[in-house]
Each structure stands twice: as C-alpha cells, then as structure tokens.
N, C-alpha and C positions, 0 to 999 in steps of 0.2 A: 299933723291934721288934729285939729282941737275941735269939739262940739260949739256952735256959735247958736243954735237952738234945737227944742226939740217940741216935739206935740206931745211928749210925754208928760204928766202931771204929776205922777207917784214916782219921787224920787226919792230915796233915800242914800245919803252920804256915810262910807264907812271903809272900815281895813279888812280884805280877805282875815278870816280867823282860822278856817281848816278848807282843807283840798280834798275830796274823795277822790282819786282818779281811776275811771274805766277805758275799757278797748274806746270805747265809743260816746260813751258820756261821762259826764264828770258832776259830784257834785261840789259847789260852791257858797262856802257858808264866811257870807259878812256882816259882821259886828259894826250894828249902828246905836247909835245912842238911845233908841227906842226897843232896842231888841236884834237878836238876828234873822239875816232874809238868806232864804236859802235859791239858789237858782240852778237848775240842772240845764247845763251847756256842752258839747261839742267837746270830746278832750283836743282836739285841734285847734280851736276856738281858746280853749286855755293855753296850749304850746304858741299859737298865733303871737295872742296878746301878752305872752310872757305873765303870766299871773302866778304870782308864789305869796306866801300867808305873807302877813302885812301891805300887799301894795294896798293904798288908798285906791277908792274904784266909787264909782257911783252905781247901787239899783236901780232899776228903772222899773216901776213893773207898770204894763197898762194888759189890763183883764187874766186871763191865767197866765201869761208868761213874765218870767222876771231876768230883763236879760242888764249886762252888767260894764260898763264904760270905765274903759282905766285911764287916771287923769296924768 
C-alpha cells in the first residue's frame, strides 16, 4: 500500500534518528532538514511498521498529533 493523497498539510520528510521503546508507547525522533520532530506512538505501531534507526519516513503533523508514514 502506498499513500496517494492525504489531507494533512504539515509533512516533514526525514530519517529516524532514535527510538525510545516503552512497554506501551515509544518515542520516535525523526531528523528532518528543519530539525527533529518527535512522535509518541504505540510500541505495537513501531513493530508493525518495522521502524528502525535510519528508516526514511514522513512525519505528518495535524493539530497536536504527529503521525509516522513509512516510505
């Protein structure tokens, strides 16, 4: 599956710099050309998306939420 379009306008392409895994939620730091964007997502999502340091992603920012889409 690939994303064809999305309504979220604030998108920051980058690579995962660090993942701090917890039992339920994890912090994912994404290094972008404009700085670091941190997302708090479930640890299950980290595993399901197979996120690792160096993975290229897009941080999608809408209101107070930062989502991660794997490329």
